[in-house]
Each structure stands twice: as C-alpha cells, then as structure tokens.
C-alpha positions as a LaTeX table, in Angstrom:
\begin{tabular}{lrrr}
\hline
Residue & $x$ (\AA) & $y$ (\AA) & $z$ (\AA) \\
\hline
Met1 & 0.00 & 0.00 & 0.00 \\
Ser2 & 2.97 & 2.32 & 0.66 \\
Asp3 & 3.87 & 2.19 & $-3.06$ \\
Asp4 & 0.43 & 3.46 & $-4.13$ \\
Leu5 & $-0.51$ & 7.12 & $-4.20$ \\
Leu6 & $-4.27$ & 6.40 & $-4.27$ \\
Val7 & $-6.04$ & 3.34 & $-2.86$ \\
Val8 & $-9.81$ & 2.95 & $-3.25$ \\
Glu9 & $-11.40$ & 0.05 & $-1.35$ \\
Asp10 & $-15.03$ & $-1.04$ & $-1.86$ \\
Leu11 & $-16.15$ & 2.54 & $-2.56$ \\
Glu12 & $-19.93$ & 3.05 & $-2.48$ \\
Lys13 & $-22.17$ & 6.03 & $-3.16$ \\
His14 & $-25.94$ & 5.60 & $-2.92$ \\
Phe15 & $-28.34$ & 8.50 & $-3.44$ \\
Pro16 & $-31.64$ & 8.17 & $-1.52$ \\
Val17 & $-34.95$ & 8.27 & $-3.41$ \\
Thr18 & $-37.61$ & 9.83 & $-1.18$ \\
Arg19 & $-41.39$ & 10.17 & $-1.35$ \\
Gly20 & $-43.57$ & 12.80 & 0.28 \\
Ile21 & $-43.46$ & 16.57 & 0.70 \\
Ile22 & $-43.51$ & 17.30 & 4.43 \\
Phe23 & $-42.78$ & 13.88 & 5.87 \\
Gln24 & $-40.30$ & 12.40 & 3.43 \\
Lys25 & $-39.63$ & 8.69 & 3.45 \\
Gln26 & $-36.85$ & 6.89 & 1.66 \\
Val27 & $-38.32$ & 4.30 & $-0.68$ \\
Ala28 & $-35.24$ & 3.32 & $-2.68$ \\
Ser29 & $-31.69$ & 4.37 & $-3.47$ \\
Val30 & $-29.70$ & 4.99 & $-6.65$ \\
Gln31 & $-26.65$ & 2.75 & $-6.45$ \\
Ala32 & $-24.38$ & 5.02 & $-8.49$ \\
Val33 & $-21.14$ & 3.43 & $-7.24$ \\
Asp34 & $-21.26$ & 0.02 & $-5.58$ \\
Gly35 & $-18.05$ & $-1.62$ & $-4.40$ \\
Val36 & $-15.31$ & $-0.14$ & $-6.62$ \\
Ser37 & $-11.70$ & $-0.97$ & $-5.72$ \\
Phe38 & $-8.45$ & $-0.01$ & $-7.46$ \\
Thr39 & $-5.02$ & 1.51 & $-6.84$ \\
Val40 & $-2.98$ & 4.16 & $-8.66$ \\
Lys41 & 0.80 & 4.41 & $-8.41$ \\
Pro42 & 2.73 & 7.71 & $-8.51$ \\
Gly43 & 3.29 & 8.92 & $-12.07$ \\
Glu44 & 0.70 & 6.52 & $-13.49$ \\
Thr45 & $-2.39$ & 7.27 & $-15.58$ \\
Leu46 & $-5.46$ & 5.14 & $-14.88$ \\
Gly47 & $-8.09$ & 5.42 & $-17.60$ \\
Val48 & $-11.74$ & 4.86 & $-16.65$ \\
Val49 & $-14.30$ & 4.06 & $-19.36$ \\
Gly50 & $-17.95$ & 3.05 & $-19.46$ \\
Glu51 & $-21.37$ & 4.10 & $-20.67$ \\
Ser52 & $-23.10$ & 7.22 & $-19.43$ \\
Gly53 & $-24.60$ & 6.61 & $-16.00$ \\
Cys54 & $-22.16$ & 3.89 & $-14.96$ \\
Gly55 & $-20.84$ & 5.99 & $-12.04$ \\
Lys56 & $-17.53$ & 7.32 & $-13.39$ \\
Ser57 & $-18.07$ & 10.98 & $-12.45$ \\
Thr58 & $-19.67$ & 10.09 & $-9.11$ \\
Met59 & $-16.66$ & 7.96 & $-8.28$ \\
Ala60 & $-14.34$ & 10.85 & $-9.19$ \\
Arg61 & $-16.23$ & 13.25 & $-6.92$ \\
Cys62 & $-16.09$ & 10.76 & $-4.06$ \\
Ile63 & $-12.33$ & 10.43 & $-4.49$ \\
Met64 & $-12.03$ & 14.23 & $-4.33$ \\
Arg65 & $-14.43$ & 14.31 & $-1.35$ \\
Leu66 & $-16.77$ & 16.62 & $-3.23$ \\
Leu67 & $-19.32$ & 13.94 & $-2.33$ \\
Asp68 & $-19.29$ & 11.97 & 0.90 \\
Pro69 & $-19.02$ & 8.22 & 0.20 \\
Thr70 & $-21.74$ & 5.94 & 1.53 \\
Gly71 & $-19.20$ & 3.21 & 2.25 \\
Gly72 & $-15.68$ & 2.04 & 1.58 \\
Lys73 & $-12.35$ & 3.81 & 1.93 \\
Val74 & $-10.32$ & 6.39 & 0.02 \\
Ile75 & $-6.66$ & 6.37 & 1.04 \\
Phe76 & $-4.50$ & 9.13 & $-0.44$ \\
Asp77 & $-0.73$ & 9.11 & 0.03 \\
Gly78 & $-1.03$ & 6.70 & 2.96 \\
Arg79 & $-3.78$ & 8.63 & 4.79 \\
Asp80 & $-7.43$ & 7.63 & 5.06 \\
Ile81 & $-9.42$ & 10.69 & 3.91 \\
Thr82 & $-12.85$ & 9.03 & 3.78 \\
Asn83 & $-14.31$ & 10.68 & 6.86 \\
Leu84 & $-12.21$ & 13.82 & 7.23 \\
Ser85 & $-13.96$ & 17.13 & 7.87 \\
Arg86 & $-13.71$ & 20.13 & 5.55 \\
Ala87 & $-11.07$ & 21.72 & 7.79 \\
Gln88 & $-9.03$ & 18.51 & 7.85 \\
Met89 & $-9.32$ & 18.16 & 4.07 \\
Arg90 & $-8.07$ & 21.68 & 3.29 \\
Pro91 & $-4.31$ & 20.95 & 3.43 \\
Ile92 & $-4.84$ & 17.69 & 1.51 \\
Arg93 & $-6.72$ & 19.48 & $-1.28$ \\
Arg94 & $-3.45$ & 21.14 & $-2.25$ \\
Glu95 & $-2.29$ & 17.73 & $-3.44$ \\
Met96 & $-5.55$ & 16.67 & $-5.19$ \\
Met97 & $-7.01$ & 18.73 & $-8.02$ \\
Met98 & $-9.69$ & 18.14 & $-10.63$ \\
Ile99 & $-10.28$ & 19.11 & $-14.26$ \\
Phe100 & $-14.01$ & 19.21 & $-14.99$ \\
Gln101 & $-15.84$ & 18.09 & $-18.10$ \\
Asp102 & $-17.50$ & 21.29 & $-19.31$ \\
Pro103 & $-15.05$ & 24.16 & $-19.87$ \\
Tyr104 & $-18.00$ & 26.56 & $-20.17$ \\
Ala105 & $-19.57$ & 25.67 & $-16.81$ \\
Ser106 & $-16.47$ & 25.02 & $-14.70$ \\
Leu107 & $-15.17$ & 28.61 & $-14.92$ \\
Asn108 & $-16.81$ & 31.53 & $-13.12$ \\
Ala109 & $-18.06$ & 33.82 & $-15.89$ \\
Arg110 & $-17.92$ & 36.87 & $-13.58$ \\
Lys111 & $-14.25$ & 36.48 & $-12.66$ \\
Arg112 & $-11.15$ & 37.20 & $-14.69$ \\
Val113 & $-8.75$ & 34.44 & $-15.65$ \\
Gly114 & $-6.12$ & 35.71 & $-13.25$ \\
Phe115 & $-8.49$ & 35.36 & $-10.29$ \\
Ile116 & $-9.69$ & 31.91 & $-11.41$ \\
Val117 & $-6.19$ & 30.44 & $-11.64$ \\
Ala118 & $-4.91$ & 32.25 & $-8.53$ \\
Glu119 & $-7.82$ & 31.33 & $-6.26$ \\
Ala120 & $-6.22$ & 28.14 & $-4.93$ \\
Leu121 & $-2.94$ & 29.98 & $-4.30$ \\
Glu122 & $-4.76$ & 32.64 & $-2.28$ \\
Val123 & $-6.85$ & 30.13 & $-0.32$ \\
His124 & $-3.72$ & 28.26 & 0.76 \\
Lys125 & $-1.76$ & 31.53 & 1.24 \\
Leu126 & 1.06 & 30.61 & $-1.13$ \\
Gly127 & 3.00 & 33.80 & $-1.82$ \\
Thr128 & 2.49 & 37.53 & $-1.92$ \\
Asp129 & 0.28 & 39.30 & $-4.47$ \\
Ala130 & 3.22 & 39.87 & $-6.79$ \\
Glu131 & 4.39 & 36.25 & $-6.49$ \\
Val132 & 0.87 & 34.96 & $-7.15$ \\
Lys133 & 0.51 & 37.09 & $-10.26$ \\
Arg134 & 3.89 & 35.93 & $-11.53$ \\
Arg135 & 2.94 & 32.31 & $-10.86$ \\
Val136 & $-0.38$ & 32.65 & $-12.72$ \\
Gln137 & 1.31 & 34.18 & $-15.75$ \\
Glu138 & 3.85 & 31.34 & $-15.76$ \\
Leu139 & 1.05 & 28.78 & $-15.63$ \\
Leu140 & $-0.80$ & 30.40 & $-18.53$ \\
Glu141 & 2.39 & 30.22 & $-20.57$ \\
Val142 & 2.94 & 26.57 & $-19.57$ \\
Val143 & $-0.49$ & 25.56 & $-20.91$ \\
Gly144 & $-0.01$ & 27.43 & $-24.17$ \\
Leu145 & $-1.82$ & 30.71 & $-23.46$ \\
Asn146 & $-0.52$ & 34.27 & $-23.58$ \\
Pro147 & 0.38 & 35.67 & $-20.13$ \\
Glu148 & $-1.33$ & 38.87 & $-21.24$ \\
His149 & $-4.66$ & 36.99 & $-21.05$ \\
Tyr150 & $-4.45$ & 37.45 & $-17.27$ \\
Asn151 & $-7.17$ & 40.15 & $-17.24$ \\
Arg152 & $-9.59$ & 38.58 & $-19.71$ \\
Phe153 & $-12.94$ & 36.97 & $-18.89$ \\
Pro154 & $-13.73$ & 33.31 & $-19.77$ \\
His155 & $-16.26$ & 34.29 & $-22.47$ \\
Glu156 & $-13.39$ & 35.78 & $-24.49$ \\
Phe157 & $-11.82$ & 32.35 & $-25.05$ \\
Ser158 & $-12.63$ & 29.34 & $-27.20$ \\
Gly159 & $-13.54$ & 25.94 & $-25.76$ \\
Gly160 & $-10.01$ & 24.59 & $-26.04$ \\
Gln161 & $-8.54$ & 27.71 & $-24.46$ \\
Arg162 & $-11.00$ & 27.47 & $-21.58$ \\
Gln163 & $-9.99$ & 23.90 & $-20.93$ \\
Arg164 & $-6.36$ & 25.04 & $-20.88$ \\
Ile165 & $-7.37$ & 27.54 & $-18.19$ \\
Gly166 & $-8.87$ & 24.65 & $-16.24$ \\
Val167 & $-5.59$ & 22.74 & $-16.59$ \\
Ala168 & $-3.64$ & 25.81 & $-15.38$ \\
Arg169 & $-5.96$ & 26.09 & $-12.37$ \\
Ala170 & $-5.37$ & 22.42 & $-11.52$ \\
Leu171 & $-1.58$ & 22.89 & $-11.71$ \\
Ala172 & $-1.51$ & 26.04 & $-9.58$ \\
Val173 & $-0.63$ & 24.40 & $-6.24$ \\
Asn174 & 1.66 & 21.64 & $-7.60$ \\
Pro175 & $-0.67$ & 18.69 & $-6.87$ \\
Lys176 & 0.35 & 15.04 & $-6.80$ \\
Leu177 & $-2.95$ & 13.75 & $-8.24$ \\
Ile178 & $-5.22$ & 15.24 & $-10.89$ \\
Val179 & $-8.63$ & 13.69 & $-11.58$ \\
Cys180 & $-9.66$ & 14.44 & $-15.18$ \\
Asp181 & $-13.43$ & 14.06 & $-15.58$ \\
Glu182 & $-13.90$ & 13.79 & $-19.36$ \\
Pro183 & $-11.74$ & 16.86 & $-20.04$ \\
Val184 & $-11.86$ & 16.54 & $-23.85$ \\
Ser185 & $-15.39$ & 15.24 & $-24.52$ \\
Ala186 & $-16.79$ & 18.73 & $-25.24$ \\
Leu187 & $-13.96$ & 19.71 & $-27.61$ \\
Asp188 & $-13.30$ & 19.30 & $-31.32$ \\
Val189 & $-11.05$ & 16.44 & $-32.42$ \\
Ser190 & $-8.09$ & 18.69 & $-33.25$ \\
Val191 & $-8.41$ & 20.50 & $-29.91$ \\
Gln192 & $-8.72$ & 17.15 & $-28.12$ \\
Ala193 & $-5.33$ & 16.12 & $-29.49$ \\
Gln194 & $-3.78$ & 19.38 & $-28.27$ \\
Ile195 & $-5.16$ & 18.96 & $-24.74$ \\
Leu196 & $-4.14$ & 15.29 & $-24.55$ \\
Asn197 & $-0.60$ & 16.06 & $-25.70$ \\
Leu198 & $-0.48$ & 18.92 & $-23.20$ \\
Leu199 & $-1.53$ & 16.60 & $-20.35$ \\
Lys200 & 1.11 & 14.03 & $-21.33$ \\
Asp201 & 3.84 & 16.68 & $-21.52$ \\
Leu202 & 2.84 & 18.12 & $-18.14$ \\
Gln203 & 2.89 & 14.64 & $-16.60$ \\
Gln204 & 6.47 & 14.12 & $-17.75$ \\
Asp205 & 7.58 & 17.60 & $-16.65$ \\
Phe206 & 5.92 & 17.64 & $-13.21$ \\
Gly207 & 5.60 & 13.93 & $-12.37$ \\
Leu208 & 1.81 & 14.06 & $-12.19$ \\
Thr209 & $-0.56$ & 11.17 & $-11.52$ \\
Tyr210 & $-3.87$ & 11.06 & $-13.44$ \\
Val211 & $-7.22$ & 9.37 & $-13.05$ \\
Phe212 & $-8.53$ & 9.99 & $-16.57$ \\
Ile213 & $-12.25$ & 9.50 & $-17.27$ \\
Ala214 & $-13.51$ & 9.40 & $-20.86$ \\
His215 & $-16.00$ & 7.81 & $-23.25$ \\
Asp216 & $-13.68$ & 7.60 & $-26.25$ \\
Leu217 & $-11.69$ & 4.36 & $-26.11$ \\
Asn218 & $-9.08$ & 5.72 & $-28.53$ \\
Val219 & $-8.49$ & 8.70 & $-26.25$ \\
Val220 & $-8.07$ & 6.42 & $-23.23$ \\
Arg221 & $-5.68$ & 4.16 & $-25.13$ \\
His222 & $-3.55$ & 7.16 & $-26.11$ \\
Ile223 & $-3.02$ & 8.53 & $-22.61$ \\
Ser224 & $-3.46$ & 5.66 & $-20.11$ \\
Asp225 & $-1.08$ & 3.12 & $-18.59$ \\
Arg226 & $-3.90$ & 0.97 & $-17.22$ \\
Val227 & $-7.60$ & 0.94 & $-18.08$ \\
Met228 & $-10.59$ & 0.22 & $-15.83$ \\
Val229 & $-13.96$ & $-0.57$ & $-17.40$ \\
Met230 & $-17.07$ & 0.20 & $-15.32$ \\
Tyr231 & $-20.60$ & $-1.04$ & $-15.79$ \\
Leu232 & $-23.55$ & 0.08 & $-13.65$ \\
Gly233 & $-21.47$ & 1.15 & $-10.66$ \\
Lys234 & $-19.09$ & $-1.81$ & $-10.60$ \\
Val235 & $-15.70$ & $-2.70$ & $-12.05$ \\
Ala236 & $-16.08$ & $-5.01$ & $-15.05$ \\
Glu237 & $-12.41$ & $-5.29$ & $-16.02$ \\
Leu238 & $-9.03$ & $-3.79$ & $-15.10$ \\
Ala239 & $-5.77$ & $-4.38$ & $-16.94$ \\
Glu240 & $-2.76$ & $-2.80$ & $-18.53$ \\
Arg241 & $-3.69$ & $-0.81$ & $-21.61$ \\
Asp242 & $-2.15$ & $-3.00$ & $-24.32$ \\
Lys243 & $-3.37$ & $-6.24$ & $-22.75$ \\
Leu244 & $-6.93$ & $-5.02$ & $-22.35$ \\
Tyr245 & $-7.17$ & $-3.72$ & $-25.92$ \\
Ala246 & $-5.51$ & $-6.77$ & $-27.44$ \\
Ala247 & $-7.19$ & $-9.48$ & $-25.33$ \\
Pro248 & $-10.23$ & $-8.34$ & $-23.30$ \\
Lys249 & $-11.82$ & $-10.89$ & $-20.99$ \\
His250 & $-15.19$ & $-9.36$ & $-20.11$ \\
Pro251 & $-17.92$ & $-9.55$ & $-22.82$ \\
Tyr252 & $-18.85$ & $-5.92$ & $-22.13$ \\
Thr253 & $-15.29$ & $-4.80$ & $-22.83$ \\
Gly254 & $-15.30$ & $-6.87$ & $-26.00$ \\
Ala255 & $-18.52$ & $-5.21$ & $-27.13$ \\
Leu256 & $-17.07$ & $-1.75$ & $-26.51$ \\
Leu257 & $-13.87$ & $-2.53$ & $-28.41$ \\
Ser258 & $-15.76$ & $-4.06$ & $-31.32$ \\
Ala259 & $-17.26$ & $-0.63$ & $-31.99$ \\
Val260 & $-13.84$ & 1.07 & $-32.22$ \\
Pro261 & $-12.80$ & 1.70 & $-35.86$ \\
Ile262 & $-9.67$ & $-0.10$ & $-37.08$ \\
Pro263 & $-7.30$ & 1.85 & $-39.39$ \\
Asn264 & $-6.84$ & $-1.26$ & $-41.54$ \\
Pro265 & $-9.92$ & $-1.43$ & $-43.84$ \\
Glu266 & $-9.39$ & $-5.08$ & $-44.78$ \\
Met267 & $-9.32$ & $-6.30$ & $-41.19$ \\
Gly268 & $-12.11$ & $-3.90$ & $-40.27$ \\
Arg269 & $-14.43$ & $-5.55$ & $-42.83$ \\
Gln270 & $-13.56$ & $-9.01$ & $-41.52$ \\
Arg271 & $-14.30$ & $-8.15$ & $-37.91$ \\
Lys272 & $-17.81$ & $-8.91$ & $-36.66$ \\
Pro273 & $-19.19$ & $-6.24$ & $-34.30$ \\
Val274 & $-20.79$ & $-7.36$ & $-31.04$ \\
Val275 & $-24.29$ & $-5.91$ & $-30.74$ \\
Leu276 & $-25.68$ & $-5.70$ & $-27.21$ \\
Glu277 & $-29.42$ & $-6.16$ & $-26.83$ \\
Gly278 & $-31.62$ & $-4.13$ & $-24.52$ \\
Asp279 & $-30.92$ & $-0.98$ & $-22.53$ \\
Val280 & $-28.75$ & $-0.29$ & $-19.51$ \\
Pro281 & $-30.74$ & $-1.32$ & $-16.39$ \\
Ser282 & $-31.74$ & 1.26 & $-13.82$ \\
Pro283 & $-29.25$ & 1.75 & $-10.94$ \\
Ile284 & $-32.27$ & 2.00 & $-8.62$ \\
Asn285 & $-33.09$ & $-1.67$ & $-9.23$ \\
Pro286 & $-29.99$ & $-3.30$ & $-10.75$ \\
Pro287 & $-30.06$ & $-6.94$ & $-11.90$ \\
Ser288 & $-29.18$ & $-9.64$ & $-9.39$ \\
Ala289 & $-25.75$ & $-11.28$ & $-9.35$ \\
Cys290 & $-23.86$ & $-10.17$ & $-12.49$ \\
Arg291 & $-25.29$ & $-6.80$ & $-13.48$ \\
Phe292 & $-24.42$ & $-7.37$ & $-17.13$ \\
His293 & $-26.23$ & $-10.70$ & $-17.49$ \\
Pro294 & $-29.49$ & $-9.35$ & $-19.10$ \\
Arg295 & $-27.45$ & $-8.07$ & $-22.07$ \\
Cys296 & $-24.59$ & $-10.58$ & $-22.09$ \\
Pro297 & $-24.17$ & $-12.82$ & $-25.18$ \\
Arg298 & $-22.45$ & $-15.43$ & $-22.97$ \\
Phe299 & $-25.22$ & $-15.59$ & $-20.35$ \\
His300 & $-25.68$ & $-18.94$ & $-18.59$ \\
Glu301 & $-28.99$ & $-19.30$ & $-16.76$ \\
Gly302 & $-28.74$ & $-20.50$ & $-13.20$ \\
His303 & $-25.23$ & $-19.18$ & $-12.75$ \\
Cys304 & $-24.79$ & $-15.63$ & $-14.06$ \\
Asp305 & $-28.15$ & $-14.54$ & $-12.59$ \\
Val306 & $-27.57$ & $-16.30$ & $-9.26$ \\
Glu307 & $-23.92$ & $-15.87$ & $-8.28$ \\
Glu308 & $-22.16$ & $-12.51$ & $-8.50$ \\
Pro309 & $-18.78$ & $-12.95$ & $-10.20$ \\
Pro310 & $-15.69$ & $-11.77$ & $-8.29$ \\
Leu311 & $-12.78$ & $-10.12$ & $-10.05$ \\
Tyr312 & $-11.05$ & $-13.22$ & $-11.43$ \\
Ser313 & $-7.30$ & $-12.82$ & $-11.92$ \\
Phe314 & $-5.78$ & $-13.79$ & $-15.27$ \\
Ser315 & $-2.18$ & $-12.58$ & $-15.60$ \\
Asn316 & $-0.03$ & $-9.63$ & $-14.50$ \\
Gly317 & $-2.81$ & $-7.70$ & $-12.78$ \\
His318 & $-5.44$ & $-8.37$ & $-15.47$ \\
Val319 & $-8.77$ & $-8.97$ & $-13.66$ \\
Ala320 & $-12.34$ & $-9.28$ & $-14.93$ \\
Ala321 & $-15.68$ & $-9.92$ & $-13.23$ \\
Cys322 & $-17.07$ & $-12.67$ & $-15.46$ \\
His323 & $-17.83$ & $-16.37$ & $-14.93$ \\
Tyr324 & $-17.42$ & $-17.12$ & $-18.66$ \\
Pro325 & $-14.69$ & $-14.79$ & $-19.97$ \\
Leu326 & $-13.71$ & $-14.44$ & $-23.59$ \\
Glu327 & $-11.27$ & $-17.27$ & $-24.35$ \\
Arg328 & $-9.94$ & $-15.64$ & $-27.48$ \\
Trp329 & $-10.62$ & $-12.15$ & $-28.70$ \\
Pro330 & $-11.25$ & $-11.91$ & $-32.49$ \\
Leu331 & $-7.74$ & $-10.37$ & $-32.76$ \\
Thr332 & $-4.58$ & $-11.77$ & $-31.20$ \\
Ala333 & $-1.99$ & $-9.37$ & $-29.82$ \\
Glu334 & 0.05 & $-9.59$ & $-33.05$ \\
Glu335 & $-3.05$ & $-9.10$ & $-35.22$ \\
Phe336 & $-4.07$ & $-6.13$ & $-33.07$ \\
Arg337 & $-0.69$ & $-4.40$ & $-33.55$ \\
Lys338 & $-0.87$ & $-5.07$ & $-37.29$ \\
Ala339 & $-4.40$ & $-3.68$ & $-37.49$ \\
Gln340 & $-3.42$ & $-0.51$ & $-35.64$ \\
Ser341 & $-0.50$ & 0.13 & $-37.99$ \\
Gly342 & $-2.69$ & $-0.32$ & $-41.06$ \\
Pro343 & $-1.90$ & 0.74 & $-44.62$ \\
Thr344 & $-1.19$ & 4.38 & $-45.29$ \\
Gly345 & $-1.32$ & 6.86 & $-48.12$ \\
Ala346 & $-2.85$ & 6.07 & $-51.51$ \\
Lys347 & $-3.12$ & 2.34 & $-50.76$ \\
Ala348 & $-5.24$ & 3.01 & $-47.68$ \\
Thr349 & $-7.45$ & 5.40 & $-49.61$ \\
Ala350 & $-7.95$ & 2.90 & $-52.44$ \\
Glu351 & $-8.83$ & 0.06 & $-50.09$ \\
Ala352 & $-11.19$ & 2.26 & $-48.09$ \\
Glu353 & $-13.01$ & 3.36 & $-51.24$ \\
Ala354 & $-13.20$ & $-0.22$ & $-52.46$ \\
\hline
\end{tabular}
C-alpha cells in the first residue's frame, strides 16, 4: 500500500430516493457506485471508461471528497481521507485537483482568468500578491496561453482555451494527483489532441498522476497506462492498456472494443461487431448477481443470474468480473498491432473506397 498514491477500497455512493413533501420517506436508493476498488501508483495514468450513467463521475467526486461516500475507503498518500472534515481536508486538497468536463460551466463567468487560476494559491496563502501574479502568468504560458490573457474573462476564449485555463488552475498548487473528468469530450477532435498532448507533456515535466475518465476508447488508449472498465457502478475489467485492448476478458469490454474503428480497412471488414441487446438497467433496481447478465451474449442461466462474479485474476494484474470470460478475442496481440499500424497513403485510400 505504501507504493500506491491512491487506494480505493469497496467505494460506495448511494443516493436516496424519497417520497412525500412534508414527511419524506426513503423508498429506494440509486446505487451510483457500488463496491469499486483499485489503486494508482505515482506517475501513473489510470483510464476509466464506461457508458453514461455507470458511475464514473460520481466515483471521481467521491475520491475528491466533493461527495461523501456511503461506504468504503479512500486512502490518499497513505492517509485515510474518507471521513475527514472540511477543515481537515483543506491541506490535503493542495495535493488533489480536478479538471471538470464542461469548460463553459467550470469557470466563473464573472471572474477574470487571473483570479480563477490564482484562487487556490490565495486560499492556501502561497505567496504575496506579486508572487501569485507571476505564478499565474507562468502557468498560462505553460499551458499554451498568452500571459497577457491574465485580465480577460472566460467568455473571451474558445472551448479549447477554456480547458487550458482549467488545466492551469489544476496545476496552480503543484498537486500530486489530478482527476480528469472527461476533459476533452466537449472539444473538437483537433483540440482534443492538443489537450491530450499537453496533459502528457505536463505529466512528464511535473511527475503528475492522473485518473482519466472518458468515453472515447481511442483517447483512453492514447493517454493511459492501465484501463478500468465500469458497468452500472461496478468494475467489469481492469488491466494494462495494451493487454486489455488486445485481449479483453469481459464480454462488455469486448462489445465496446468491437465498436472502435480499425485503421486497416481489410481487417475492419472481416471483424464482426458485437451488438448488445436491450438498454442499460436502472441503478435503482440493478439486476441480481452479475449486473451485465441481461445483455450478455455469454449468459448462462442458473449461474450468471444467481452468483455474483468476483474479479477473477488472469495474468499480471489483469482482472475481470465474469464467470465465462472471452477465451480468445477476435484479434490476437500480433493481429491487433498489425491492425493498428494499417496501410497508409494512396493504398489506404484505395482500399477504403473499395
């Protein structure tokens, strides 16, 4: 545990569903996060993927203690922060920062950029006014903005520039951990690449640790060292990036990867996509045992709907919660690398048009 910067053990977050106006009574609960466990080492990037509503953002807010967990533990840098008060959390918040999803909503429209980036420095009393201003201008330059933008308002920037301001704000107090809650999902593809490259460069320069949440599997593959797949508040699979993409074990992970385009047109035509039937169940009344069994193509009656699968271990930290894992993915590791390289130039264009 001493080697891990962040340890999450059986994390739960349930939101009560009440009925009544004056005398409210809890009739159910939304099980947004239900027993999530993982670790993150210093300097590592853990990618988190899953469908909308699977609990990724709620989990991130529980880690940051923006929401109080219902159960479980969050251990940061060797200290249990699960039940700390706001006053006790204040010095720890210097080492944990967050980049939010919407660059238009996460910045105060009434404040100038200089105030937004400097707010954390002023709260923690890090430097004089002149030192804070100098630090903010340095941060703006680090993230690719002009230091002269110090006195501008957020509405004067584009979406990509606003997200860069959010990155500068997260870097202000030299944190150890940054939780990125879908930081590129609201941006254009070209701007996404700029922000991702910026995050990777900053990680190398400052030794940062990321928990990176996203929907786009290609984005997660580009930036992550390990990938965790969530489904309906639980961990479906967790593995190193290359192993998970080349040989997934959980049928849900296989279905997600089957929808990712392959640069090689010939192999893309040969691959058969996995189509999941039905809709995502409600987290208020999730399915019994394995939560994926109503949509699973490998469902076995009397087992998958009766016994909840633990996280079975395969090799080198690769775990998946499935009684009947995928024996062989449609692509082997060598075929996967070949498909990702793909043909280029005129040959690729000709084959794609054909």
